[in-house]
PDB file of N, CA, C and O in Angstrom:
ATOM      1  N   UNK A   1     134.584  94.786  82.140  1.00  0.00           N
ATOM      2  CA  UNK A   1     135.344  95.852  82.665  1.00  0.00           C
ATOM      3  C   UNK A   1     134.428  96.692  82.880  1.00  0.00           C
ATOM      4  O   UNK A   1     133.746  97.279  82.040  1.00  0.00           O
ATOM      5  N   UNK A   2     134.357  96.833  84.944  1.00  0.00           N
ATOM      6  CA  UNK A   2     132.984  97.092  85.142  1.00  0.00           C
ATOM      7  C   UNK A   2     133.086  99.092  85.632  1.00  0.00           C
ATOM      8  O   UNK A   2     132.194  99.849  86.016  1.00  0.00           O
ATOM      9  N   UNK A   3     134.475  99.322  85.395  1.00  0.00           N
ATOM     10  CA  UNK A   3     135.113 100.784  85.738  1.00  0.00           C
ATOM     11  C   UNK A   3     134.051 101.418  86.745  1.00  0.00           C
ATOM     12  O   UNK A   3     133.614 100.726  87.664  1.00  0.00           O
ATOM     13  N   UNK A   4     133.644 102.721  86.571  1.00  0.00           N
ATOM     14  CA  UNK A   4     133.086 103.655  88.037  1.00  0.00           C
ATOM     15  C   UNK A   4     132.113 102.822  88.119  1.00  0.00           C
ATOM     16  O   UNK A   4     131.886 102.884  89.327  1.00  0.00           O
ATOM     17  N   UNK A   5     131.209 101.920  87.607  1.00  0.00           N
ATOM     18  CA  UNK A   5     130.357 101.251  88.284  1.00  0.00           C
ATOM     19  C   UNK A   5     130.525 100.035  89.530  1.00  0.00           C
ATOM     20  O   UNK A   5     131.517  99.308  89.472  1.00  0.00           O
ATOM     21  N   UNK A   6     129.787  99.897  90.353  1.00  0.00           N
ATOM     22  CA  UNK A   6     129.846  99.126  91.306  1.00  0.00           C
ATOM     23  C   UNK A   6     129.528  97.862  91.315  1.00  0.00           C
ATOM     24  O   UNK A   6     129.515  97.288  92.404  1.00  0.00           O
ATOM     25  N   UNK A   7     129.184  97.105  90.058  1.00  0.00           N
ATOM     26  CA  UNK A   7     129.408  95.640  89.707  1.00  0.00           C
ATOM     27  C   UNK A   7     128.512  95.234  88.772  1.00  0.00           C
ATOM     28  O   UNK A   7     128.067  96.247  88.232  1.00  0.00           O
ATOM     29  N   UNK A   8     127.967  94.127  88.254  1.00  0.00           N
ATOM     30  CA  UNK A   8     127.181  93.751  87.119  1.00  0.00           C
ATOM     31  C   UNK A   8     125.890  93.104  88.199  1.00  0.00           C
ATOM     32  O   UNK A   8     125.719  92.976  89.411  1.00  0.00           O
ATOM     33  N   UNK A   9     125.171  92.816  86.977  1.00  0.00           N
ATOM     34  CA  UNK A   9     123.724  92.127  87.291  1.00  0.00           C
ATOM     35  C   UNK A   9     124.073  90.852  85.927  1.00  0.00           C
ATOM     36  O   UNK A   9     124.557  91.029  84.809  1.00  0.00           O
ATOM     37  N   UNK A  10     123.619  89.660  86.566  1.00  0.00           N
ATOM     38  CA  UNK A  10     124.154  88.847  85.458  1.00  0.00           C
ATOM     39  C   UNK A  10     122.914  87.826  85.483  1.00  0.00           C
ATOM     40  O   UNK A  10     122.269  87.455  86.464  1.00  0.00           O
ATOM     41  N   UNK A  11     122.744  87.438  83.990  1.00  0.00           N
ATOM     42  CA  UNK A  11     121.134  86.417  83.529  1.00  0.00           C
ATOM     43  C   UNK A  11     122.204  85.575  82.676  1.00  0.00           C
ATOM     44  O   UNK A  11     123.236  85.934  82.109  1.00  0.00           O
ATOM     45  N   UNK A  12     121.586  84.335  82.793  1.00  0.00           N
ATOM     46  CA  UNK A  12     122.110  83.069  81.998  1.00  0.00           C
ATOM     47  C   UNK A  12     120.623  82.615  81.421  1.00  0.00           C
ATOM     48  O   UNK A  12     119.490  82.958  81.756  1.00  0.00           O
ATOM     49  N   UNK A  13     121.122  81.677  80.391  1.00  0.00           N
ATOM     50  CA  UNK A  13     120.145  80.600  79.580  1.00  0.00           C
ATOM     51  C   UNK A  13     121.121  79.526  79.565  1.00  0.00           C
ATOM     52  O   UNK A  13     122.301  79.664  79.243  1.00  0.00           O
ATOM     53  N   UNK A  14     120.499  78.326  79.974  1.00  0.00           N
ATOM     54  CA  UNK A  14     120.992  76.830  79.457  1.00  0.00           C
ATOM     55  C   UNK A  14     120.519  76.513  77.910  1.00  0.00           C
ATOM     56  O   UNK A  14     119.715  77.284  77.385  1.00  0.00           O
ATOM     57  N   UNK A  15     120.997  75.432  77.219  1.00  0.00           N
ATOM     58  CA  UNK A  15     120.439  74.647  75.891  1.00  0.00           C
ATOM     59  C   UNK A  15     118.947  74.179  76.106  1.00  0.00           C
ATOM     60  O   UNK A  15     118.449  73.318  76.833  1.00  0.00           O
ATOM     61  N   UNK A  16     118.448  75.036  75.235  1.00  0.00           N
ATOM     62  CA  UNK A  16     116.826  74.323  75.432  1.00  0.00           C
ATOM     63  C   UNK A  16     115.904  75.222  76.366  1.00  0.00           C
ATOM     64  O   UNK A  16     114.680  75.122  76.448  1.00  0.00           O
ATOM     65  N   UNK A  17     116.966  76.398  77.272  1.00  0.00           N
ATOM     66  CA  UNK A  17     115.476  76.932  77.500  1.00  0.00           C
ATOM     67  C   UNK A  17     115.553  78.147  77.186  1.00  0.00           C
ATOM     68  O   UNK A  17     116.629  78.671  76.897  1.00  0.00           O
ATOM     69  N   UNK A  18     114.193  78.908  77.199  1.00  0.00           N
ATOM     70  CA  UNK A  18     114.287  80.201  76.054  1.00  0.00           C
ATOM     71  C   UNK A  18     113.957  81.349  76.854  1.00  0.00           C
ATOM     72  O   UNK A  18     114.426  82.445  76.549  1.00  0.00           O
ATOM     73  N   UNK A  19     113.225  81.218  77.810  1.00  0.00           N
ATOM     74  CA  UNK A  19     113.652  82.638  78.605  1.00  0.00           C
ATOM     75  C   UNK A  19     115.233  83.255  79.545  1.00  0.00           C
ATOM     76  O   UNK A  19     115.912  82.239  79.397  1.00  0.00           O
ATOM     77  N   UNK A  20     115.723  83.779  79.979  1.00  0.00           N
ATOM     78  CA  UNK A  20     116.706  84.424  80.737  1.00  0.00           C
ATOM     79  C   UNK A  20     116.307  84.370  81.689  1.00  0.00           C
ATOM     80  O   UNK A  20     115.316  85.042  81.976  1.00  0.00           O
ATOM     81  N   UNK A  21     117.059  83.338  82.811  1.00  0.00           N
ATOM     82  CA  UNK A  21     117.480  83.684  84.277  1.00  0.00           C
ATOM     83  C   UNK A  21     118.007  84.797  85.074  1.00  0.00           C
ATOM     84  O   UNK A  21     119.007  85.445  84.768  1.00  0.00           O
ATOM     85  N   UNK A  22     117.340  84.968  86.030  1.00  0.00           N
ATOM     86  CA  UNK A  22     118.834  86.396  87.100  1.00  0.00           C
ATOM     87  C   UNK A  22     119.205  85.177  87.980  1.00  0.00           C
ATOM     88  O   UNK A  22     118.555  84.401  88.680  1.00  0.00           O
ATOM     89  N   UNK A  23     120.839  85.358  87.584  1.00  0.00           N
ATOM     90  CA  UNK A  23     121.514  84.706  88.486  1.00  0.00           C
ATOM     91  C   UNK A  23     122.360  84.995  89.567  1.00  0.00           C
ATOM     92  O   UNK A  23     123.031  84.271  90.303  1.00  0.00           O
ATOM     93  N   UNK A  24     122.130  86.606  89.489  1.00  0.00           N
ATOM     94  CA  UNK A  24     122.463  87.868  90.847  1.00  0.00           C
ATOM     95  C   UNK A  24     123.207  88.691  90.349  1.00  0.00           C
ATOM     96  O   UNK A  24     123.084  89.144  89.211  1.00  0.00           O
ATOM     97  N   UNK A  25     124.028  88.967  91.114  1.00  0.00           N
ATOM     98  CA  UNK A  25     124.780  90.366  90.982  1.00  0.00           C
ATOM     99  C   UNK A  25     126.322  90.018  91.797  1.00  0.00           C
ATOM    100  O   UNK A  25     126.683  89.149  92.591  1.00  0.00           O
ATOM    101  N   UNK A  26     126.871  90.990  91.248  1.00  0.00           N
ATOM    102  CA  UNK A  26     128.591  90.464  91.267  1.00  0.00           C
ATOM    103  C   UNK A  26     129.538  91.609  91.081  1.00  0.00           C
ATOM    104  O   UNK A  26     129.829  92.168  90.023  1.00  0.00           O
ATOM    105  N   UNK A  27     130.005  91.883  92.394  1.00  0.00           N
ATOM    106  CA  UNK A  27     130.953  93.103  92.416  1.00  0.00           C
ATOM    107  C   UNK A  27     132.394  92.849  92.482  1.00  0.00           C
ATOM    108  O   UNK A  27     133.114  93.775  92.854  1.00  0.00           O
ATOM    109  N   UNK A  28     133.009  91.509  92.113  1.00  0.00           N
ATOM    110  CA  UNK A  28     134.175  91.279  91.812  1.00  0.00           C
ATOM    111  C   UNK A  28     134.063  90.103  90.894  1.00  0.00           C
ATOM    112  O   UNK A  28     133.148  89.302  90.703  1.00  0.00           O
ATOM    113  N   UNK A  29     135.315  90.237  90.359  1.00  0.00           N
ATOM    114  CA  UNK A  29     135.977  88.935  89.157  1.00  0.00           C
ATOM    115  C   UNK A  29     136.608  88.123  90.005  1.00  0.00           C
ATOM    116  O   UNK A  29     137.352  88.498  90.911  1.00  0.00           O
ATOM    117  N   UNK A  30     136.255  86.698  89.664  1.00  0.00           N
ATOM    118  CA  UNK A  30     135.351  86.148  88.366  1.00  0.00           C
ATOM    119  C   UNK A  30     134.172  86.068  88.837  1.00  0.00           C
ATOM    120  O   UNK A  30     134.147  86.284  90.049  1.00  0.00           O
ATOM    121  N   UNK A  31     133.090  85.826  88.332  1.00  0.00           N
ATOM    122  CA  UNK A  31     131.646  85.115  88.730  1.00  0.00           C
ATOM    123  C   UNK A  31     131.998  83.819  88.468  1.00  0.00           C
ATOM    124  O   UNK A  31     132.902  83.561  87.674  1.00  0.00           O
ATOM    125  N   UNK A  32     131.158  82.672  89.262  1.00  0.00           N
ATOM    126  CA  UNK A  32     131.146  81.373  89.036  1.00  0.00           C
ATOM    127  C   UNK A  32     129.538  80.920  89.145  1.00  0.00           C
ATOM    128  O   UNK A  32     128.884  80.938  90.187  1.00  0.00           O
ATOM    129  N   UNK A  33     129.089  80.538  87.922  1.00  0.00           N
ATOM    130  CA  UNK A  33     128.198  79.800  87.816  1.00  0.00           C
ATOM    131  C   UNK A  33     128.484  78.419  88.440  1.00  0.00           C
ATOM    132  O   UNK A  33     129.202  77.546  87.951  1.00  0.00           O
ATOM    133  N   UNK A  34     127.622  78.354  89.909  1.00  0.00           N
ATOM    134  CA  UNK A  34     127.527  77.169  90.068  1.00  0.00           C
ATOM    135  C   UNK A  34     126.478  76.057  90.537  1.00  0.00           C
ATOM    136  O   UNK A  34     126.395  75.221  91.436  1.00  0.00           O
ATOM    137  N   UNK A  35     125.572  76.582  89.231  1.00  0.00           N
ATOM    138  CA  UNK A  35     124.241  75.637  88.612  1.00  0.00           C
ATOM    139  C   UNK A  35     124.651  74.466  88.115  1.00  0.00           C
ATOM    140  O   UNK A  35     125.436  74.572  87.173  1.00  0.00           O
ATOM    141  N   UNK A  36     124.212  72.790  88.635  1.00  0.00           N
ATOM    142  CA  UNK A  36     124.626  71.902  87.504  1.00  0.00           C
ATOM    143  C   UNK A  36     124.204  71.723  86.571  1.00  0.00           C
ATOM    144  O   UNK A  36     123.166  72.282  86.216  1.00  0.00           O
ATOM    145  N   UNK A  37     125.064  70.611  85.604  1.00  0.00           N
ATOM    146  CA  UNK A  37     124.324  70.729  84.474  1.00  0.00           C
ATOM    147  C   UNK A  37     122.863  70.115  84.550  1.00  0.00           C
ATOM    148  O   UNK A  37     122.489  69.332  85.422  1.00  0.00           O
ATOM    149  N   UNK A  38     122.018  70.646  83.389  1.00  0.00           N
ATOM    150  CA  UNK A  38     120.841  69.578  83.486  1.00  0.00           C
ATOM    151  C   UNK A  38     120.971  68.085  83.305  1.00  0.00           C
ATOM    152  O   UNK A  38     120.424  67.156  83.900  1.00  0.00           O
ATOM    153  N   UNK A  39     121.400  68.099  82.822  1.00  0.00           N
ATOM    154  CA  UNK A  39     121.874  66.323  82.601  1.00  0.00           C
ATOM    155  C   UNK A  39     123.067  65.690  83.413  1.00  0.00           C
ATOM    156  O   UNK A  39     124.066  65.842  82.711  1.00  0.00           O
ATOM    157  N   UNK A  40     123.387  65.073  84.536  1.00  0.00           N
ATOM    158  CA  UNK A  40     124.175  64.727  85.643  1.00  0.00           C
ATOM    159  C   UNK A  40     125.463  64.354  84.235  1.00  0.00           C
ATOM    160  O   UNK A  40     125.209  63.582  83.310  1.00  0.00           O
ATOM    161  N   UNK A  41     126.578  64.980  84.366  1.00  0.00           N
ATOM    162  CA  UNK A  41     127.790  64.282  84.097  1.00  0.00           C
ATOM    163  C   UNK A  41     128.335  64.711  82.582  1.00  0.00           C
ATOM    164  O   UNK A  41     129.355  64.360  81.988  1.00  0.00           O
ATOM    165  N   UNK A  42     127.231  65.631  82.179  1.00  0.00           N
ATOM    166  CA  UNK A  42     127.167  65.487  80.416  1.00  0.00           C
ATOM    167  C   UNK A  42     127.363  67.867  80.581  1.00  0.00           C
ATOM    168  O   UNK A  42     126.988  68.736  81.368  1.00  0.00           O
ATOM    169  N   UNK A  43     128.339  67.778  78.974  1.00  0.00           N
ATOM    170  CA  UNK A  43     128.697  69.367  79.012  1.00  0.00           C
ATOM    171  C   UNK A  43     127.308  69.627  78.527  1.00  0.00           C
ATOM    172  O   UNK A  43     126.502  68.792  78.114  1.00  0.00           O
ATOM    173  N   UNK A  44     127.118  71.260  78.674  1.00  0.00           N
ATOM    174  CA  UNK A  44     126.436  71.849  78.025  1.00  0.00           C
ATOM    175  C   UNK A  44     126.706  73.463  77.579  1.00  0.00           C
ATOM    176  O   UNK A  44     127.473  74.185  78.215  1.00  0.00           O
ATOM    177  N   UNK A  45     126.027  73.869  76.502  1.00  0.00           N
ATOM    178  CA  UNK A  45     126.097  75.343  76.098  1.00  0.00           C
ATOM    179  C   UNK A  45     125.233  76.168  77.211  1.00  0.00           C
ATOM    180  O   UNK A  45     124.032  75.941  77.358  1.00  0.00           O
ATOM    181  N   UNK A  46     125.832  77.002  77.873  1.00  0.00           N
ATOM    182  CA  UNK A  46     125.332  78.516  78.172  1.00  0.00           C
ATOM    183  C   UNK A  46     125.660  79.519  78.067  1.00  0.00           C
ATOM    184  O   UNK A  46     126.830  79.859  77.888  1.00  0.00           O
ATOM    185  N   UNK A  47     124.243  80.596  78.194  1.00  0.00           N
ATOM    186  CA  UNK A  47     124.567  81.776  77.598  1.00  0.00           C
ATOM    187  C   UNK A  47     124.558  82.890  78.519  1.00  0.00           C
ATOM    188  O   UNK A  47     123.664  82.827  79.364  1.00  0.00           O
ATOM    189  N   UNK A  48     125.405  84.001  78.579  1.00  0.00           N
ATOM    190  CA  UNK A  48     125.403  84.799  79.404  1.00  0.00           C
ATOM    191  C   UNK A  48     125.116  86.598  79.068  1.00  0.00           C
ATOM    192  O   UNK A  48     125.499  87.112  78.017  1.00  0.00           O
ATOM    193  N   UNK A  49     124.744  86.996  79.626  1.00  0.00           N
ATOM    194  CA  UNK A  49     124.936  88.520  79.283  1.00  0.00           C
ATOM    195  C   UNK A  49     124.585  89.343  80.452  1.00  0.00           C
ATOM    196  O   UNK A  49     123.818  88.958  81.334  1.00  0.00           O
ATOM    197  N   UNK A  50     125.228  90.602  80.428  1.00  0.00           N
ATOM    198  CA  UNK A  50     125.504  91.013  81.668  1.00  0.00           C
ATOM    199  C   UNK A  50     124.790  92.797  81.491  1.00  0.00           C
ATOM    200  O   UNK A  50     124.497  93.255  80.387  1.00  0.00           O
ATOM    201  N   UNK A  51     124.654  93.420  82.529  1.00  0.00           N
ATOM    202  CA  UNK A  51     124.702  94.970  82.566  1.00  0.00           C
ATOM    203  C   UNK A  51     124.881  95.502  83.765  1.00  0.00           C
ATOM    204  O   UNK A  51     124.567  94.993  84.842  1.00  0.00           O
ATOM    205  N   UNK A  52     125.565  96.890  83.511  1.00  0.00           N
ATOM    206  CA  UNK A  52     125.904  97.655  84.831  1.00  0.00           C
ATOM    207  C   UNK A  52     125.126  97.597  85.997  1.00  0.00           C
ATOM    208  O   UNK A  52     123.931  97.326  85.879  1.00  0.00           O
ATOM    209  N   UNK A  53     125.599  97.802  87.083  1.00  0.00           N
ATOM    210  CA  UNK A  53     125.214  98.090  88.425  1.00  0.00           C
ATOM    211  C   UNK A  53     125.837  99.250  89.343  1.00  0.00           C
ATOM    212  O   UNK A  53     126.979  99.252  89.802  1.00  0.00           O
ATOM    213  N   UNK A  54     124.562 100.528  89.566  1.00  0.00           N
ATOM    214  CA  UNK A  54     125.092 101.449  90.288  1.00  0.00           C
ATOM    215  C   UNK A  54     124.431 101.437  91.279  1.00  0.00           C
ATOM    216  O   UNK A  54     123.282 101.874  91.341  1.00  0.00           O
ATOM    217  N   UNK A  55     125.157 100.856  92.346  1.00  0.00           N
ATOM    218  CA  UNK A  55     124.452 100.454  94.274  1.00  0.00           C
ATOM    219  C   UNK A  55     123.110  99.257  93.715  1.00  0.00           C
ATOM    220  O   UNK A  55     123.198  98.052  93.475  1.00  0.00           O
ATOM    221  N   UNK A  56     122.330  99.869  93.673  1.00  0.00           N
ATOM    222  CA  UNK A  56     121.130  98.959  93.403  1.00  0.00           C
ATOM    223  C   UNK A  56     120.223  99.205  91.996  1.00  0.00           C
ATOM    224  O   UNK A  56     119.157  98.702  91.642  1.00  0.00           O
ATOM    225  N   UNK A  57     120.780  99.830  91.586  1.00  0.00           N
ATOM    226  CA  UNK A  57     120.249  99.981  90.201  1.00  0.00           C
ATOM    227  C   UNK A  57     120.597  99.569  88.990  1.00  0.00           C
ATOM    228  O   UNK A  57     121.775  99.241  89.130  1.00  0.00           O
ATOM    229  N   UNK A  58     120.254  99.361  87.745  1.00  0.00           N
ATOM    230  CA  UNK A  58     120.491  98.343  86.614  1.00  0.00           C
ATOM    231  C   UNK A  58     120.804  99.546  85.502  1.00  0.00           C
ATOM    232  O   UNK A  58     119.940 100.163  84.879  1.00  0.00           O
ATOM    233  N   UNK A  59     121.998  99.700  85.420  1.00  0.00           N
ATOM    234  CA  UNK A  59     121.972 100.787  84.127  1.00  0.00           C
ATOM    235  C   UNK A  59     122.533 100.224  82.803  1.00  0.00           C
ATOM    236  O   UNK A  59     122.954  99.067  82.776  1.00  0.00           O
ATOM    237  N   UNK A  60     122.556 101.161  81.486  1.00  0.00           N
ATOM    238  CA  UNK A  60     123.114 100.529  79.995  1.00  0.00           C
ATOM    239  C   UNK A  60     122.397  99.598  79.537  1.00  0.00           C
ATOM    240  O   UNK A  60     121.389  99.156  80.087  1.00  0.00           O
ATOM    241  N   UNK A  61     122.904  99.199  78.402  1.00  0.00           N
ATOM    242  CA  UNK A  61     121.958  98.091  77.771  1.00  0.00           C
ATOM    243  C   UNK A  61     122.761  96.547  78.262  1.00  0.00           C
ATOM    244  O   UNK A  61     123.911  96.400  78.675  1.00  0.00           O
ATOM    245  N   UNK A  62     121.753  95.578  78.056  1.00  0.00           N
ATOM    246  CA  UNK A  62     122.587  94.708  78.209  1.00  0.00           C
ATOM    247  C   UNK A  62     123.890  94.118  77.009  1.00  0.00           C
ATOM    248  O   UNK A  62     123.777  94.281  75.794  1.00  0.00           O
ATOM    249  N   UNK A  63     125.095  93.420  77.682  1.00  0.00           N
ATOM    250  CA  UNK A  63     126.112  93.339  76.961  1.00  0.00           C
ATOM    251  C   UNK A  63     125.748  92.289  75.742  1.00  0.00           C
ATOM    252  O   UNK A  63     124.658  91.746  75.564  1.00  0.00           O
ATOM    253  N   UNK A  64     126.746  92.167  75.078  1.00  0.00           N
ATOM    254  CA  UNK A  64     126.712  91.077  73.996  1.00  0.00           C
ATOM    255  C   UNK A  64     126.549  89.620  74.452  1.00  0.00           C
ATOM    256  O   UNK A  64     127.392  89.381  75.317  1.00  0.00           O
ATOM    257  N   UNK A  65     125.938  88.788  74.241  1.00  0.00           N
ATOM    258  CA  UNK A  65     125.500  87.693  74.729  1.00  0.00           C
ATOM    259  C   UNK A  65     127.258  86.934  74.262  1.00  0.00           C
ATOM    260  O   UNK A  65     127.840  87.067  73.185  1.00  0.00           O
ATOM    261  N   UNK A  66     127.649  86.296  75.283  1.00  0.00           N
ATOM    262  CA  UNK A  66     128.839  85.054  75.340  1.00  0.00           C
ATOM    263  C   UNK A  66     128.299  83.448  75.599  1.00  0.00           C
ATOM    264  O   UNK A  66     127.544  83.063  76.492  1.00  0.00           O
ATOM    265  N   UNK A  67     128.611  83.058  75.074  1.00  0.00           N
ATOM    266  CA  UNK A  67     128.125  81.236  75.260  1.00  0.00           C
ATOM    267  C   UNK A  67     129.652  80.695  75.624  1.00  0.00           C
ATOM    268  O   UNK A  67     130.804  80.941  75.267  1.00  0.00           O
ATOM    269  N   UNK A  68     128.918  79.745  76.616  1.00  0.00           N
ATOM    270  CA  UNK A  68     130.358  79.047  76.966  1.00  0.00           C
ATOM    271  C   UNK A  68     129.673  77.312  77.058  1.00  0.00           C
ATOM    272  O   UNK A  68     128.530  76.926  77.301  1.00  0.00           O
ATOM    273  N   UNK A  69     130.791  76.646  76.782  1.00  0.00           N
ATOM    274  CA  UNK A  69     130.650  75.116  76.524  1.00  0.00           C
ATOM    275  C   UNK A  69     130.987  74.069  78.297  1.00  0.00           C
ATOM    276  O   UNK A  69     132.089  73.556  78.496  1.00  0.00           O
ATOM    277  N   UNK A  70     130.300  74.005  78.914  1.00  0.00           N
ATOM    278  CA  UNK A  70     130.883  73.508  80.104  1.00  0.00           C
ATOM    279  C   UNK A  70     131.442  71.878  79.927  1.00  0.00           C
ATOM    280  O   UNK A  70     130.992  71.172  79.024  1.00  0.00           O
ATOM    281  N   UNK A  71     132.403  71.411  80.831  1.00  0.00           N
ATOM    282  CA  UNK A  71     133.125  70.157  80.692  1.00  0.00           C
ATOM    283  C   UNK A  71     132.677  69.468  81.913  1.00  0.00           C
ATOM    284  O   UNK A  71     132.927  69.975  83.007  1.00  0.00           O
ATOM    285  N   UNK A  72     132.077  68.426  81.828  1.00  0.00           N
ATOM    286  CA  UNK A  72     131.254  67.456  82.675  1.00  0.00           C
ATOM    287  C   UNK A  72     132.153  66.913  84.129  1.00  0.00           C
ATOM    288  O   UNK A  72     131.632  66.128  84.920  1.00  0.00           O
TER     289      UNK A  72
END
């Protein structure tokens, strides 16, 4: 819940990636990760983290990391 903040900035990692990738900024739920799987037709585990956005400024600490398994 973003409360008084204008949005969130989102970062993600896919299996085998060691660095976080900037996925964008989002002002309305839900956020949809439109990236295709690394290997077509297979499921994969993705990790996400977010932090608040006030206008164009990132504020606060990163959220806890959430892991999601995609379905092909």
